[in-house]
C-alpha positions in Angstrom: 105.6 63.8 63.1 103.7 65.2 60.0 100.8 66.0 62.4 103.1 68.0 64.5 104.3 70.1 61.5 100.5 70.6 60.4 99.8 71.8 63.9 102.9 74.3 63.9 101.7 75.7 60.6 98.1 75.9 61.9 99.7 77.8 64.8 100.8 80.5 62.3 104.4 79.6 62.6 105.3 79.5 59.0 109.1 78.9 59.5 108.1 76.0 61.7 106.5 74.3 58.8 110.0 73.5 57.5 112.1 74.0 60.6 110.1 73.4 63.8 111.9 74.4 66.8 111.8 71.0 68.4 114.5 69.6 70.6 115.1 65.8 70.5 113.2 63.7 73.1 115.1 62.3 75.8 116.6 58.8 75.1 114.5 57.1 77.8 111.4 58.1 75.9 110.6 61.2 78.1 109.8 64.3 76.0 110.7 67.2 78.1 109.2 69.4 75.4 105.9 67.8 75.1 106.0 67.2 71.4 104.6 63.7 71.7 101.4 65.2 73.5 101.1 67.9 70.9 101.4 65.5 68.1 98.4 63.5 69.9 96.6 66.8 70.5 96.6 66.3 74.2 97.1 69.9 74.9 96.2 69.7 78.5 99.2 67.2 79.1 101.5 69.1 76.9 100.6 72.3 78.7 101.3 70.8 82.1 104.5 69.4 80.9 105.7 72.7 79.5 104.5 74.8 82.5 106.6 72.4 84.8 109.6 72.8 82.5 109.2 76.7 82.6 108.9 76.6 86.5 112.4 74.7 86.7 113.9 77.2 83.9 111.9 80.2 82.9 114.2 80.9 80.1 113.7 77.8 78.2 112.9 79.1 75.0 112.0 75.6 73.3 109.5 75.1 76.0 108.1 78.6 75.5 107.8 78.1 71.8 106.0 74.8 72.2 104.0 76.2 74.7 102.8 79.1 72.4 102.1 76.4 70.0 99.6 74.8 72.6 98.0 78.3 73.3 97.3 78.7 69.7 95.7 75.6 69.2 93.6 76.1 72.5 92.4 79.6 71.1 94.6 81.6 73.6 96.1 83.8 70.8 97.0 86.7 73.2 98.7 84.4 75.7 100.5 82.8 72.7 101.7 86.2 71.5 102.9 87.1 74.9 105.0 83.9 75.2 106.4 84.4 71.5 107.3 88.1 72.9 109.2 86.4 75.7 111.1 84.5 73.3 112.0 87.6 71.7 113.2 89.1 74.9 115.4 86.0 75.6 118.8 85.2 74.0 118.5 84.3 70.4 119.6 80.6 70.4 119.8 78.0 67.6 117.4 75.1 67.9 117.3 71.8 66.0 114.2 71.4 63.7 112.3 68.0 63.2 114.2 67.2 60.0 117.6 68.1 61.8 117.9 71.7 60.4 118.9 74.7 62.4 116.5 77.3 63.2 117.0 80.5 65.4 114.5 81.1 68.2 113.9 84.7 67.2 113.1 83.8 63.8 110.4 81.2 64.8 109.1 83.5 67.3 108.9 86.4 64.8 107.1 84.1 62.2 104.7 83.1 64.9 104.0 87.0 65.7 103.5 87.7 62.0 101.3 84.8 61.4 99.1 86.2 64.3 98.7 89.4 62.6 98.0 87.9 59.3 95.3 85.9 61.0 93.8 88.9 62.8 93.6 90.8 59.4 91.4 88.3 57.7 
């Protein structure tokens, strides 16, 4: 789980370092939000799972946030930014962080977009 937090930090989601928007895995072990694949750095599997999830529900902000993480990790900053902007266009929902703390979807997306600007200005 620590690796996932480092991935989130590297993806310019500063808020995510302390409160990664990450729904819990399904009790059967299936992780609909691909956190297990992201943690293993299996970005192809994570992207596939998240795209299928978004095909079922294009307004799933948790899937959008995790997909933005995958896109940042695979050097697709423009697509990640677009995904984060979609989160901002959606309803602001409260998610549960890895450590059980609440985080708002708009806060996570805004932090990601700010991080992108900071990275771009170096």
